[in-house]
GUFI-986540 format. One record per residue: residue in three letters; x negated, z negated, y negated of N, C-alpha, C in turn. Coordinates in steps of 0.02 Angstrom, whole numbers, padded with zeros to 5 digits, always signed. Atoms other than C-alpha are relative to their C-alpha. Example, Ala and Ser with C-alpha at 12.3 -4.5 7.8 and 13.67 -1.06 7.14 Angstrom:
2
ALA-00045+00000+00059-00615-00390+00225-00045+00000-00060SER+00042+00003+00059-00684-00357+00053+00039-00037-00055
//
This chain:
375
UNK-00024-00069+00007-00341-00724-00890-00028+00030-00064UNK+00030-00030+00059-00430-00605-01008+00054+00028-00046UNK-00047-00022+00052-00351-00534-01165+00039+00062+00020UNK-00034-00062-00019-00310-00364-01090+00056-00014+00049UNK-00052+00017-00049-00215-00437-00943+00056-00040-00034UNK-00051+00037+00036-00126-00557-01060+00043+00047-00041UNK-00039-00050+00037-00075-00409-01167+00048+00037+00047UNK-00043-00035-00048-00007-00320-01013+00058-00044+00021UNK-00053+00046-00021+00090-00473-00957+00052-00009-00056UNK-00046+00007+00057+00164-00493-01132+00041+00064-00009UNK-00036-00063+00006+00208-00308-01137+00054+00007+00053UNK-00050-00002-00054+00298-00321-00970+00058-00047-00016UNK-00053+00048+00019+00393-00474-01033+00044+00030-00055UNK-00038-00031+00054+00445-00380-01190+00045+00055+00027UNK-00040-00053-00030+00503-00231-01087+00058-00028+00040UNK-00053+00031-00040+00601-00345-00972+00056-00028-00044UNK-00049+00029+00046+00688-00425-01121+00028+00052-00048UNK-00023-00055+00043+00722-00255-01200-00025-00006-00071UNK+00030+00008+00067+00610-00303-01346-00060+00044-00011UNK+00060-00042+00007+00474-00176-01314+00004+00059+00046UNK-00001-00061-00041+00432-00009-01235-00025-00012+00070UNK+00028+00002-00068+00394+00026-01054-00075+00012-00004UNK+00073-00005+00000+00211+00022-01006-00023+00039+00062UNK+00033-00034-00056+00097+00125-00896-00073-00020-00002UNK+00070+00017-00005-00072+00065-00836-00038+00061+00026UNK+00035-00062-00016-00194+00210-00831-00074-00015+00013UNK+00071+00007-00014-00366+00219-00753-00040+00029-00059UNK+00042-00021+00056-00495+00230-00892-00070-00027+00012UNK+00068+00021-00017-00676+00226-00838-00042-00018-00061UNK+00036+00018+00060-00732+00210-01019+00013-00072-00022UNK-00017+00069+00016-00650+00039-01027-00040-00048+00045UNK+00037+00049-00039-00743-00117-00970+00039-00020+00063UNK-00041+00021-00056-00597-00160-00856+00016+00058+00047UNK-00016-00058-00041-00577+00018-00791+00070+00025-00009UNK-00069-00022+00012-00399+00035-00858+00021-00016-00071UNK-00027+00012+00066-00297+00039-01016+00077+00001+00004UNK-00073+00002+00003-00115+00011-01066+00025+00056-00044UNK-00033-00052+00039-00008+00156-01124+00072-00023-00013UNK-00068+00019+00017+00153+00114-01217+00042+00063-00005UNK-00041-00061-00007+00293+00238-01182+00064-00006-00040UNK-00060-00001+00041+00432+00283-01302+00057+00032+00040UNK-00058-00032-00032+00607+00345-01260-00012+00075+00008UNK+00015-00071-00004+00543+00520-01295-00047+00016+00058UNK+00045-00009-00057+00410+00496-01161+00037-00002+00067UNK-00038+00010-00062+00543+00450-01032+00073+00020-00010UNK-00069-00022+00013+00697+00555-01070+00043-00006+00063UNK-00047+00005-00056+00847+00516-00961-00005-00063+00040UNK+00009+00062-00038+00783+00349-00897+00025-00059-00041UNK-00029+00057+00035+00879+00191-00942-00037-00065+00018UNK+00033+00064-00006+00791+00025-00969-00061+00002+00046UNK+00062-00001-00041+00623+00076-00894-00045-00058-00020UNK+00046+00056+00013+00498-00066-00878-00073+00021+00010UNK+00069-00021-00014+00345+00017-00803+00000+00068+00034UNK+00013-00062-00036+00279+00183-00744-00062-00011+00042UNK+00055+00012-00047+00169+00173-00590-00016+00065+00036UNK+00021-00061-00035+00070+00315-00514-00007-00014+00074UNK+00011+00006-00072+00076+00343-00328-00074+00006+00013UNK+00071+00004-00014-00091+00327-00241-00036+00066-00005UNK+00033-00065+00001-00125+00513-00233-00050+00010+00056UNK+00048-00003-00056-00214+00488-00067+00001+00067+00036UNK-00006-00065-00034-00152+00656-00003+00006+00058-00049UNK-00006-00053+00049-00146+00754-00164+00015-00028-00069UNK-00014+00020+00069-00079+00743-00342+00046-00060-00003UNK-00040+00060+00007-00011+00574-00393+00063+00016-00041UNK-00062-00006+00038+00169+00561-00456+00010-00062-00042UNK-00013+00055+00046+00222+00452-00603+00071-00026+00013UNK-00063+00029-00023+00359+00337-00539+00027-00049-00052UNK-00031+00042+00052+00481+00255-00660+00037-00058+00033UNK-00031+00061-00027+00529+00075-00618+00036-00036-00056UNK-00041+00033+00050+00670-00007-00713-00008-00076+00003UNK-00001+00073+00000+00691-00189-00760+00037-00025+00062UNK-00039+00022-00058+00825-00204-00626-00039+00008+00065UNK+00037-00012-00062+00712-00128-00492-00053-00053+00011UNK+00054+00049-00008+00566-00244-00525+00026-00071+00007UNK-00031+00066-00006+00677-00397-00548+00030-00009+00070UNK-00030+00003-00067+00769-00357-00386-00053-00008+00054UNK+00054+00007-00048+00605-00338-00293-00026-00072+00001UNK+00023+00069+00004+00546-00508-00355+00050-00048+00031UNK-00052+00044-00027+00712-00590-00312+00005+00005+00076UNK-00006-00009-00072+00720-00514-00137-00059-00031+00037UNK+00059+00031-00030+00542-00570-00100+00007-00076+00002UNK-00008+00073+00002+00578-00748-00156+00054-00023+00048UNK-00055+00019-00045+00741-00752-00059-00022+00004+00073UNK+00024-00007-00070+00658-00689+00101-00048-00056+00018UNK+00049+00052-00015+00513-00811+00088+00029-00070-00005UNK-00031+00066+00009+00624-00954+00032-00031-00041-00056UNK+00031+00037+00056+00520-01000-00121-00031+00049-00049UNK+00041-00034+00050+00435-00942-00280-00063-00042-00009UNK+00061+00038+00008+00261-00994-00330-00049+00037-00045UNK+00053-00029+00041+00097-00952-00413-00036+00054+00039UNK+00031-00058-00032+00016-00784-00376-00073+00005-00019UNK+00069-00018+00013-00166-00737-00361-00004+00076-00001UNK+00008-00072+00006-00202-00561-00424-00068+00021+00027UNK+00062-00023-00031-00331-00477-00313-00003+00075+00008UNK-00006-00073-00006-00278-00294-00328+00005+00032-00069UNK-00003-00034+00065-00291-00165-00469+00072+00004-00026UNK-00067+00002+00029-00144-00172-00589+00027+00070-00014UNK-00028-00067+00009-00129+00018-00603+00034+00025+00063UNK-00039-00016-00059-00053+00018-00428+00055-00052+00007UNK-00060+00042-00002+00115-00058-00384-00014-00068+00031UNK+00013+00064-00033+00043-00194-00271-00030-00050-00049UNK+00029+00044+00050-00060-00265-00414+00049-00016-00056UNK-00047+00010+00055+00070-00239-00549+00057-00048+00021UNK-00055+00042-00022+00204-00324-00444-00019-00074+00004UNK+00022+00070+00004+00099-00482-00437+00016-00028-00070UNK-00015+00021+00069+00119-00489-00627+00075-00005-00011UNK-00072+00002+00013+00304-00446-00628+00034-00056+00040UNK-00029+00055-00038+00344-00570-00490-00016-00066-00032UNK+00018+00061+00037+00250-00703-00586+00045-00008-00061UNK-00041+00000+00061+00346-00655-00742+00071-00024+00015UNK-00069+00018-00015+00517-00668-00660+00005-00070+00031UNK+00000+00068-00028+00468-00830-00572-00017-00053-00052UNK+00019+00048+00052+00406-00908-00733-00064-00037+00016UNK+00063+00031-00018+00234-00947-00660-00058+00040-00029UNK+00059-00032+00029+00061-00907-00726-00047+00023+00055UNK+00044-00024-00054-00043-00795-00612-00072-00017-00014UNK+00072+00007+00004-00225-00827-00576-00031+00067+00018UNK+00029-00067-00009-00335-00673-00586-00073-00007+00023UNK+00069+00000-00022-00493-00649-00485-00039+00054-00037UNK+00042-00048+00034-00639-00552-00557+00003+00066+00038UNK-00009-00065-00031-00597-00370-00520-00049+00052-00026UNK+00046-00047+00032-00741-00293-00617-00048+00033+00049UNK+00046-00028-00050-00853-00268-00466+00036+00010+00065UNK-00029-00008-00066-00826-00243-00281+00029-00066+00023UNK-00034+00060-00025-00712-00365-00191-00049-00043+00040UNK+00044+00046-00037-00805-00518-00127+00037-00064+00017UNK-00031+00063-00022-00758-00675-00033-00012-00055-00050UNK+00016+00054+00047-00845-00785-00161+00045+00004-00062UNK-00043-00008+00059-00746-00712-00308+00072-00020+00016UNK-00068+00018-00020-00583-00729-00213+00007-00076+00007UNK-00002+00073-00011-00622-00909-00164-00001-00037-00066UNK+00003+00032+00065-00669-00957-00341+00066+00004-00037UNK-00065-00008+00033-00506-00887-00407+00053-00043+00033UNK-00050+00039-00037-00402-00970-00271-00007-00075-00016UNK+00011+00071+00016-00481-01138-00315+00026-00019-00069UNK-00028+00014+00066-00409-01121-00491+00076-00008+00001UNK-00073+00003-00004-00230-01119-00429+00023-00073+00001UNK-00023+00069+00009-00130-01273-00474+00070-00013+00028UNK-00068+00009-00025+00046-01241-00410+00000-00017+00075UNK-00005+00020-00071+00104-01312-00243+00009+00061+00045UNK-00012-00061-00038+00167-01143-00180-00045+00055-00025UNK+00049-00050+00020+00038-01005-00178+00009+00065+00040UNK-00010-00065-00031+00049-00819-00142-00054+00049-00024UNK+00044-00054+00020-00062-00665-00146+00016+00062+00039UNK-00006-00064-00035-00062-00482-00099-00069+00028+00013UNK+00065-00028-00020-00208-00405-00005+00010+00064+00040UNK+00001-00056-00046-00251-00245+00085-00044-00021+00060UNK+00037+00021-00060-00323-00255+00262-00076-00005-00008UNK+00072+00002+00009-00501-00216+00207-00021-00064-00035UNK+00017+00062+00034-00499-00364+00089+00005-00060+00047UNK-00008+00056-00047-00433-00483+00221-00056-00001+00051UNK+00055-00005-00048-00564-00420+00343-00065-00028-00030UNK+00060+00025+00032-00702-00458+00218+00003-00076-00008UNK-00007+00072+00008-00633-00632+00188-00011-00037+00066UNK+00005+00034-00065-00630-00671+00374-00065+00016+00036UNK+00063-00018-00032-00797-00590+00416-00052-00054-00016UNK+00047+00057+00009-00913-00740+00441+00022-00044-00059UNK-00027+00039+00056-00800-00838+00324-00030-00070-00002UNK+00025+00068+00006-00872-00999+00256+00060-00048-00006UNK-00055+00048+00000-00768-01159+00259+00043+00002-00064UNK-00038+00000+00063-00720-01146+00074+00049+00058-00002UNK-00045-00058+00000-00647-00972+00097+00058-00011+00047UNK-00054+00014-00048-00549-01023+00252+00048-00052-00027UNK-00044+00051+00029-00483-01177+00163+00045+00031-00053UNK-00040-00033+00052-00427-01069+00016+00054+00044+00031UNK-00049-00044-00032-00341-00943+00130+00056-00040+00033UNK-00050+00040-00035-00251-01079+00228+00049-00033-00049UNK-00043+00032+00049-00177-01149+00067+00054+00047-00027UNK-00051-00048+00022-00078-00990+00035+00061-00006+00045UNK-00062+00003-00037+00104-01003+00085+00022+00070+00023UNK-00015-00069-00020+00114-00813+00097-00058+00045-00022UNK+00049-00052+00014-00019-00677+00108+00033+00066+00019UNK-00031-00064-00012+00065-00509+00088-00054+00051+00015UNK+00052-00047-00023-00034-00377+00181+00030+00069+00006UNK-00028-00067-00001-00001-00194+00148-00049+00052-00024UNK+00043-00054+00025-00068-00028+00086-00030+00043+00054UNK+00029-00037-00056-00137+00024+00255+00016-00039+00064UNK-00015+00034-00063-00114-00017+00438-00056-00049+00017UNK+00048+00051-00020-00198-00178+00491-00013+00005+00074UNK+00018-00004-00071-00292-00175+00655+00026-00061+00038UNK-00022+00056-00041-00235-00285+00798-00050-00057-00002UNK+00052+00052+00001-00402-00377+00796+00004-00041-00064UNK-00004+00036+00063-00381-00420+00612+00060-00048+00000UNK-00060+00043-00001-00205-00487+00637-00009-00059+00047UNK+00012+00054-00048-00257-00588+00789-00047-00052-00032UNK+00048+00045+00032-00404-00661+00692+00033-00041-00055UNK-00034+00036+00054-00294-00705+00543+00046-00054+00027UNK-00047+00049-00028-00164-00791+00650-00037-00054+00039UNK+00041+00051-00033-00301-00880+00748-00019-00055-00050UNK+00017+00049+00051-00347-00964+00584+00062-00032-00032UNK-00061+00029+00026-00165-01006+00550+00022+00027-00067UNK-00019-00028+00065-00145-00891+00401+00071+00027+00003UNK-00070-00021+00004+00032-00851+00345+00003+00073-00024UNK+00004-00071+00015+00025-00661+00353+00070+00032+00002UNK-00061-00040+00000+00171-00549+00304-00020+00073-00010UNK+00015-00071+00006+00142-00366+00342+00056+00035-00038UNK-00051-00030+00043+00231-00267+00209+00002+00075+00006UNK-00010-00073+00001+00303-00092+00203+00037+00017-00064UNK-00032-00021+00062+00345-00007+00040-00045+00049-00037UNK+00037-00050+00038+00281+00107-00097+00015-00010-00074UNK-00016+00002+00072+00281+00137-00284+00074+00012-00011UNK-00071-00018+00008+00455+00211-00262+00047-00056+00018UNK-00042+00056-00019+00519+00046-00193-00021-00065-00034UNK+00025+00058+00038+00435-00071-00319-00045-00044+00044UNK+00042+00038-00046+00316-00122-00180+00035-00012+00066UNK-00027+00014-00066+00357-00200-00012+00074-00017-00001UNK-00070+00017-00008+00539-00204+00042+00017-00014+00074UNK-00006+00021-00070+00512-00235+00229-00060-00044+00016UNK+00053+00048-00017+00413-00388+00285+00002-00015+00074UNK+00005+00012-00072+00352-00408+00463+00055+00036+00038UNK-00048-00043-00035+00469-00268+00514+00073-00012-00018UNK-00069+00016+00019+00626-00347+00436+00013+00017-00073UNK-00018-00019+00068+00714-00280+00283+00013-00062-00042UNK-00014+00054+00045+00721-00394+00132+00075-00002-00016UNK-00070+00003+00021+00891-00455+00070+00017+00056-00049UNK-00026-00055+00042+00993-00315-00014-00030+00068+00018UNK+00031-00063-00020+00888-00182+00075+00037+00028+00061UNK-00028-00034-00057+00965-00055+00193-00050+00052+00027UNK+00045-00047-00033+00870+00052+00318+00041+00051+00039UNK-00033-00052-00039+00919+00216+00400-00052+00049+00026UNK+00044-00050-00031+00843+00351+00508+00039+00065+00005UNK-00030-00066-00003+00883+00535+00489-00051+00050+00028UNK+00047-00045-00033+00798+00653+00611-00069-00031+00003UNK+00061+00040-00007+00667+00518+00639-00034-00016-00066UNK+00029+00015+00065+00632+00510+00452+00033-00062-00029UNK-00026+00063+00024+00651+00340+00370+00026+00007-00071UNK-00030+00005+00065+00769+00316+00224+00009-00075-00016UNK-00010+00069+00020+00779+00154+00124+00044-00002-00063UNK-00045+00008+00057+00906+00091-00002-00001-00072-00023UNK-00001+00067+00028+00916-00057-00119-00008+00003-00075UNK+00004+00000+00073+00918-00109-00301-00070+00006-00028UNK+00069-00005+00023+00727-00103-00309-00027+00071+00001UNK+00023-00069-00001+00719+00087-00294-00017+00023-00071UNK+00019-00030+00064+00633+00183-00433+00056+00046-00024UNK-00050-00045+00029+00738+00289-00550-00019+00073+00011UNK+00022-00068-00012+00634+00443-00512-00071+00011-00025UNK+00067-00018+00022+00477+00535-00567+00002+00031-00069UNK+00005-00028+00067+00423+00579-00743-00015+00075+00005UNK+00012-00073+00006+00434+00766-00781-00002+00035+00068UNK-00001-00031-00066+00471+00806-00599+00070-00005+00030UNK-00069+00004-00026+00658+00833-00571+00007+00025+00071UNK-00003-00026-00069+00626+00933-00412-00019-00054+00050UNK+00022+00053-00046+00529+00792-00329+00049-00058+00000UNK-00050+00053+00003+00657+00666-00390+00061+00017+00043UNK-00059-00020-00039+00800+00766-00314-00015+00003+00075UNK+00019-00003-00071+00704+00787-00151-00003-00068+00032UNK+00013+00066-00030+00664+00604-00125+00053-00053-00015UNK-00052+00049+00016+00811+00513-00207+00067+00035+00007UNK-00062-00035-00017+00980+00560-00135+00058-00050+00005UNK-00061+00039-00009+01159+00496-00132+00029+00017+00069UNK-00027-00011-00067+01231+00472+00042+00040-00061+00021UNK-00044+00054-00023+01376+00368+00110+00010-00054-00053UNK-00014+00048+00053+01404+00288-00059-00060-00040-00023UNK+00060+00036+00019+01224+00229-00076-00053+00048-00025UNK+00057-00039+00023+01069+00291-00164-00060-00017+00045UNK+00053+00009-00048+00925+00317-00044-00066+00031-00024UNK+00066-00031+00009+00739+00349-00055-00020+00029+00068UNK+00020-00034-00061+00687+00477+00075-00076-00003+00005UNK+00072+00010-00006+00514+00423+00132-00033+00058+00037UNK+00038-00049-00040+00378+00528+00211-00021-00030+00067UNK+00019+00034-00062+00372+00410+00360+00050+00014+00056UNK-00040-00009-00060+00435+00434+00537+00004-00066+00038UNK-00005+00062-00038+00502+00293+00642+00071-00010+00026UNK-00066+00016-00026+00655+00204+00707+00027-00062-00034UNK-00033+00056+00031+00782+00081+00641+00049-00030+00050UNK-00048+00036-00042+00874-00050+00743+00027-00058-00041UNK-00027+00050+00045+00989-00149+00631-00040-00003-00064UNK+00043+00008+00059+00877-00217+00494-00073-00004+00019UNK+00070-00001-00023+00718-00194+00595-00027+00071-00004UNK+00032-00065+00010+00598-00053+00557-00063+00005+00041UNK+00061-00015-00036+00464+00025+00665-00026+00068-00023UNK+00030-00062+00023+00348+00157+00592-00047+00028+00053UNK+00043-00031-00051+00266+00281+00711-00046+00052-00029UNK+00043-00050+00030+00188+00404+00591+00029+00026-00065UNK-00022-00031+00061+00213+00518+00443+00026+00070+00014UNK-00026-00068-00006+00301+00682+00414-00057+00049+00011UNK+00059-00043-00009+00129+00761+00400-00045-00024+00056UNK+00038+00029-00055+00074+00666+00556-00016+00051+00055UNK+00008-00047-00055+00092+00815+00673-00058+00048-00014UNK+00057-00046+00003-00067+00916+00704+00016+00058+00047UNK-00016-00059-00041-00025+01092+00764-00064+00039+00013UNK+00064-00030-00017-00182+01149+00852+00010+00055+00052UNK-00009-00056-00046-00166+01322+00928+00068+00001+00033UNK-00067+00001-00028+00021+01297+00953+00017-00064+00037UNK-00012+00064-00033+00001+01126+01034+00008-00054-00053UNK-00014+00051+00050+00080+00987+00931-00023-00068+00023UNK+00030+00064-00017-00016+00824+00930+00018-00051-00053UNK-00016+00054+00046+00027+00656+00851-00063-00036-00022UNK+00060+00034+00026-00110+00590+00737+00005-00075+00011UNK-00006+00072-00007-00039+00414+00747-00012-00023+00072UNK+00013+00019-00070-00042+00412+00938-00074+00002+00016UNK+00072-00005-00010-00222+00471+00939-00035-00059-00034UNK+00030+00055+00038-00266+00343+00806+00012-00066+00035UNK-00015+00062-00035-00180+00206+00905-00047-00014+00058UNK+00048+00008-00055-00297+00237+01051-00069-00015-00027UNK+00069+00005+00026-00456+00256+00948-00013-00065-00037UNK+00013+00060+00039-00431+00102+00841-00020-00060+00043UNK+00023+00053-00045-00465-00005+00995-00076+00002+00008UNK+00072-00009-00011-00645+00061+00993-00042-00007-00063UNK+00038-00002+00062-00694+00063+00809+00027-00050-00050UNK-00019+00048+00051-00688-00049+00656+00055+00029-00045UNK-00049-00035+00039-00595+00076+00547+00011+00069+00031UNK-00016-00064-00032-00507+00232+00610+00053+00037-00040UNK-00050-00043+00032-00418+00375+00526-00001+00068+00034UNK-00007-00066-00031-00354+00530+00617+00041+00044-00046UNK-00033-00046+00046-00306+00679+00511-00003+00071+00027UNK+00001-00071-00016-00269+00863+00524-00051+00034-00045UNK+00052-00035+00037-00417+00971+00472+00010+00075+00009UNK-00007-00073-00007-00400+01158+00435-00054+00029+00045UNK+00047-00029-00049-00480+01259+00574+00011+00076+00003UNK-00010-00072+00001-00511+01448+00564+00022+00029+00067UNK-00017-00026-00066-00487+01470+00752+00068-00026+00023UNK-00060+00032-00028-00347+01347+00794+00054-00013-00052UNK-00048+00016+00054-00258+01333+00626-00010-00070-00025UNK+00013+00070+00015-00274+01144+00631-00037-00030+00059UNK+00035+00037-00052-00389+01029+00727+00002-00074-00015UNK+00000+00072+00007-00399+00843+00756-00064-00022-00034UNK+00058+00028+00035-00514+00757+00632-00001-00075+00006UNK+00008+00072-00007-00582+00582+00652-00053-00025-00049UNK+00046+00038+00042-00662+00471+00520+00000-00072+00025UNK+00002+00067-00028-00723+00304+00584-00061-00038-00024UNK+00056+00044+00014-00837+00156+00552-00008-00048+00057UNK+00013+00047-00054-00914+00025+00664-00045+00032+00053UNK+00040-00029-00054-00985+00072+00835-00007+00075-00006UNK+00013-00072+00010-01064+00245+00835+00013+00041+00063UNK-00010-00038-00062-01039+00293+01018+00074+00016+00009UNK-00069-00023-00004-00882+00395+01047+00022+00019+00071UNK-00016-00027-00066-00890+00441+01232+00059-00036+00032UNK-00053+00037-00033-00779+00302+01299+00067+00009-00036UNK-00061-00008+00039-00654+00320+01157+00031+00069+00011UNK-00026-00068-00009-00639+00508+01176+00026+00010+00071UNK-00024-00005-00069-00620+00490+01364+00068-00032+00006UNK-00066+00033-00001-00475+00370+01335+00053+00046-00030UNK-00046-00047+00030-00392+00499+01222+00015+00057+00049UNK-00007-00057-00047-00422+00638+01350+00045-00020+00058UNK-00039+00022-00058-00348+00538+01493+00073-00015-00019UNK-00067+00020+00021-00197+00480+01392+00041+00058-00028UNK-00037-00051+00037-00151+00630+01284-00022+00071+00015UNK+00023-00067-00016-00250+00776+01354-00061+00020-00040UNK+00063-00020+00032-00409+00866+01305+00011+00027-00071UNK-00013-00028+00066-00326+00950+01156+00001-00053-00055UNK-00004+00054+00049-00308+00780+01072-00067-00031-00018UNK+00066+00026+00015-00494+00742+01075-00024+00027-00068UNK+00022-00023+00066-00562+00749+00895-00055+00053+00004UNK+00050-00053+00004-00660+00905+00853-00042-00004-00064UNK+00035+00011+00063-00708+00861+00675-00011-00075-00007UNK+00014+00071-00004-00794+00692+00674-00052-00020-00053UNK+00049+00026+00048-00882+00591+00541+00000-00076+00003UNK+00009+00072-00001-00952+00416+00550-00019-00024-00069UNK+00014+00029+00066-00951+00311+00391-00030-00069+00012UNK+00032+00065-00016-01078+00170+00416+00020-00056-00047UNK-00018+00051+00049-01022+00079+00258+00076-00006-00011UNK-00072+00003+00006-00836+00099+00287+00029+00064-00028UNK-00032-00061+00023-00712+00239+00253+00011-00001-00075UNK-00013-00003+00073-00693+00299+00072+00070-00024-00015UNK-00065+00028+00017-00552+00208-00013+00017+00012-00073UNK-00024+00001+00068-00446+00220-00168-00001-00072-00025UNK+00002+00069+00026-00443+00068-00285+00052-00047+00028UNK-00053+00043-00028-00282+00006-00203-00011-00016+00073UNK+00016+00017-00069-00367-00007-00033+00021+00050+00052UNK-00018-00053-00048-00291+00148+00047-00058+00047+00010UNK+00052-00049-00013-00405+00271+00130+00011+00062-00044UNK-00004-00061+00041-00444+00422+00021+00006+00060+00047UNK-00011-00051-00051-00367+00546+00142-00023+00069-00023UNK+00019-00066+00024-00397+00698+00032-00076+00009+00003UNK+00073-00004-00003-00583+00662+00014-00025+00004+00071UNK+00022+00002-00070-00601+00623+00199+00013+00067+00034UNK-00016-00066-00029-00514+00785+00250-00049+00053-00024UNK+00048-00047+00028-00626+00883+00132-00069-00008+00032UNK+00067+00012-00029-00783+00801+00202-00002+00017+00074UNK-00003-00020-00070-00728+00826+00382-00002+00076+00007UNK-00001-00073-00002-00693+01009+00348-00067+00030-00018UNK+00064-00027+00022-00859+01036+00259-00055-00014+00050UNK+00052+00021-00047-00957+00950+00396-00003+00044+00062UNK-00004-00037-00063-00901+01065+00535+00008+00075-00013
//
């Protein structure tokens, strides 16, 4: 572990023990690592009690929000994860630490009392770098967090050493974006212990694994919108009381985070069907981006369906995809299933994969801009 990461881990430990200020990891392209540590005083975080870290949301659809996570929230997230899995262990850091998925690898290691192994994150993600890092792990129980694109790269013509390393993990948390059916089938074919996670910066990371809520987590559905509750919820947003009041509410004696996701809840089981901004209103006809995407992802390697501003229809269906270039069969399947209005009108093929943010999520804002400019 390099000196900068060691400093961050020590700073998090001090914040957890109330011996130091909260920290925020900020993207800094002038730094060799691409990030720097900002130490936050009480004056920087007025009204927040025992903050441990400030994490920025991905900003994939617009301006990122600065989310305040307390010691209790991050500790509760680590405890619930360990309780659900049935063990603690050594973590491999393979994600940027300025996003919650990467930072939580450090905080979970901290609360478990284990030393994380860090792969080389200076360049693009590679199977060889991941494998080399995994081979440095010494604990019996091993865990890591990945996004689907990373797992796909690891399994694409994987050599024996990479497969051996992957199989030694007791848990591979997979989140940040929807994993394709082919990827999940391939992972399970190799016997990998995959846990699909659902969560966000506002929930200290994943709080639903493989569709089941973690211990101490409650789920609810209000007008098809998903609400979540638990001790791992953020305290709110820095300098944004309006957004805090909109997304964090008191109801039935509990504090809830009102997500931007649509779905259903049955007991402690969660099913996500789309987002609040999932509906594409094209000329008065309302279309579901997630339903269109669900059909198209059977034909392409990567698929993202979005609403694109259209001067004639108000909004039109936009498609960004990678993999096979022919669209006739895919569009015919959409037409037959959902009607001609659901066929994408703004289309862009990305031969090298869809643009992504550092945390592995698709850069929706950039893609929408490029789809709109192309047509």
